[in-house]
N, C-alpha and C positions, 0 to 999 in steps of 0.2 A: 203696852202688852201686847205678845203674840197672840191672834185669835186662832184656836185649835178648831181646824175646819173639819167636821166628820167625815165628809166625804173622801178625805184622806186615808180614812182607816177602813174603807170598803173596797171590795173587787166588782161592784155592781157594774154592769156593762161591759166588762173586760173579758177576752175570750184568751183561754189558755189550753196549752197541749200538755198533757202527762204522758211520758214514755216510761214503762216499766213495772207496772202493775203486773204481779203475778198470782196474788191472792189477797185475802183479807188481812194479812199479817205483814204486807209489804210496805215499807216507807211510802212509797208511791202513792199507796192507798190513802195512808195518813194525810199526806200532803193534797190528794184530790179532794178528799172529805173538806177540809180546810178550805181550799178554794172555792169551793161549791157553796160552803155554808157562809162564806162572804161574799156570796152573789155571782161568782165567774160562771161563765158558760166554758164547757170543756169539751175538748177533743181528746180521745183515751185510745191508746194502743193496745195490742195483745200480741204474743210473741209469734203463735201459730196454732192450728187447730187443736192440739192437744190443751194448750192453755185458754183457748178460747171459752171453754165450759165454766173455767174458774172466774174468768175475769168479764165475761158478758152480763152476769147478774149484778155485778159490782158497779159497771158501766151505766147499768139502767138504774140503778139506785142514785147515781150521780145527774140521772137524764141527760147523760152525754149526747151532743148534737152530731159527733163523729166517733165513728168506732171503727177500727182499720187495723189490717195485721202490719206489725214492723219488726222486721228483723234486721237489724242494722249491719248484719254480716255481709248483706249486697246492699249496693247503691239504690236499687229500684224503689222498694217499700218505703225507704224514709222518704226518698223525693215525692213519691206518690202522697205520702200523708200529707206533705207541705201543700201539694198541688190541689188537694181536696180542698184544705184550710183556704187555700185562696179563692178557688171556687165558691165556697158557701160562704164565707165570713169575708173575703177581702182585706183580712187583717189580722195580726196576731199581738196579743198584749204581754203573753209570758209563755215560756215553754220550760219544763221540768225532765231532767235527763237523771232517770234512777235505773240505770243499767251497769253491770259489772260482769266480768267472766275472764277466768284462766283455766286453762285444763287441769284436772285434776292432780295429774303427774308432775305437774311443774308448779302447782299452788303447794303440794305437800313436800316438796323438796327444797335443797337449799337454792338460793339465788344464784349462787356461782354454778349450780348444775341446771339450771333452767334451759330447756332446748330454746333455739333460734324461733321455731315455728311458734311455740307456746308463748313467748315472749311478745311475737309479733301479734297473735292473736289477742292477747289481753290487752295490749295496747290499743289494738283497733277498735274492739268491742267497748273497753271501758274509758278509752279517752277520745281517740280520733272521732269516735261517733259522735260525741259532744261537740267537736269542731264542726262536722258537717251538718249537726243540727243548728249551730249558729249561723253558718253558711247560708241555709235555707230560710231560716227564721228572720233574717237581716231585712231582706226586702218586704216583708210582711209587717214590719215593726215602723210602720210609716210615723207613727207618733211617740217612738220610743217603746221601751219595754223592758222585760228583765228574762235573763236565761238563769236556770239552775242546774246545778249537778251534785250529786252525792260523793263526798271523800270520805276518810277515816285519819283518826290521831297517828295511824301507821305510816302516813305521807311523812312524816316530820320527825317520827321517833321509831327505833325498830321495837316492834312488838312480836313475841314468840308466836311462830305458825303463820304470821301473815304473810310472810315469805315474799313472792314476786309480787303480789299486790302493792307492797310498799312503794317502790319504784314508779308503778304504774300510777298510783295515785298522787304521787309527788308531781309527775308530769302532768296529770290533770288539774292540779292547783295552778302549777305554772301557767298552764294553758289560759285558766280563768283569767288571770292577771293579765296576760297579752292580748286576750279578747276583750275584756274590760278596756284597755287602753287604745285598741283600735276601734271598738264601737261605740266608745264612751261621747265622741262627737255627734253620734247620731240619736243620743239620749238612751242606749240601750246598756242596762247595767247587767253585769255578770257575776254571779255568786257561786262559790263552792259552800255547801252546807256539810258539817261534819258531827253527825250523830255519835254518841257512844255506842259501844255493842247492842245490836237488837237483834232478837231471834227471829230472823227472815229464812226464807229457802235458799237465798243467794250465801247468807252467811254460814248456812249448815255444811257448806263444803269446805270450810275452813277446820284444820284439824284442833281438837280440844277446844272449840268454840266455849262450850259450857264452863271451862274453866277460866277463860278469857272474862266472860260474863260475871261471873263470880268475884274475880280479882276487882273489875271495874265498880262493880256496886260496893264492895269492901271499902275502896280508896276513894271514890268519888266524895267530895263534901256532903252531898245531900244523902249519901249513903243508899242510893238506889240508882237502877238503869232509867234512863230515858223512854218515853213512849213513843210510837208512830203518832199519836196526836199531838204531842209535844212539839215534835220536828215539823210536822204539818202546819199548826198554827206560826211558828217561827218562819217558816217559808213562805207561808201566804201573806204574813206581815210585810216582808222584803218585796212581794210583789206589787203592794198598795203604794199610791202616790206619796203617803206619808214616809217611805223609805227612799225617796227619789236621789238623796244625798250620800247613799251607801253603795259602792260598788268594788268589784277586784279583790276582795277580801274572802277569806275562809270563816264561816260563822260557826263556832262550835254548839252543839245543844246536846250537852252530855253531862248534866248534874255536876259541872265541875270537874271532871275527871281529867280533861286535858291540862288543867293547872298544877295537878299533882301526879300525873301518870308517867 
């Protein structure tokens, strides 16, 4: 009989980075709380001075050891965060990327009408910044680790009003597979987490989002929407040693909506 080792289900002694907390409704906040509850020490980012007043009290609740601004539209701040982690901890065990953006005029229009600039910006912020995060994390994950990013069912199916973010999330999920293959030999696992619709500040930019949530709740086998806490604990489990055999896939945390949607 295989012995179940309790240590495989904990994050005690592990160091993690959380990018993308905007407020206490953020998916990243649900994940950060779960990471911390399972024993991890955290580094937390905030977007800018305007966002800092909302994120700083949350970082304090998490007892975050590192709290720095990160705007991924420029190289400097993301690299500076990893430099800070290297100086303070000398290692990193997991990193969460919960960042997405598309200009409103491109997001609310047809994909065929999306501007070149808008598409490039959506891809840079929502997808390529995850690749950059992986590049900076790799040398710090000396004993292996886990990388996470947030996707959505619209990567694989056409969802009304999701628009250009569908192709962008599809690219993100493909990137997860390629990064998992490239980093796997170093013991670094890469995951896309695909929650069902959750009313976050980022999601509020999608047209008719309330309609989307209502339809998802009606069709989901569990008859409800997922919570940020549920997304958080699934993600935290995947960061533990108990999940070392899982990489390169998209994990749906959506009360079953993806099997019927």
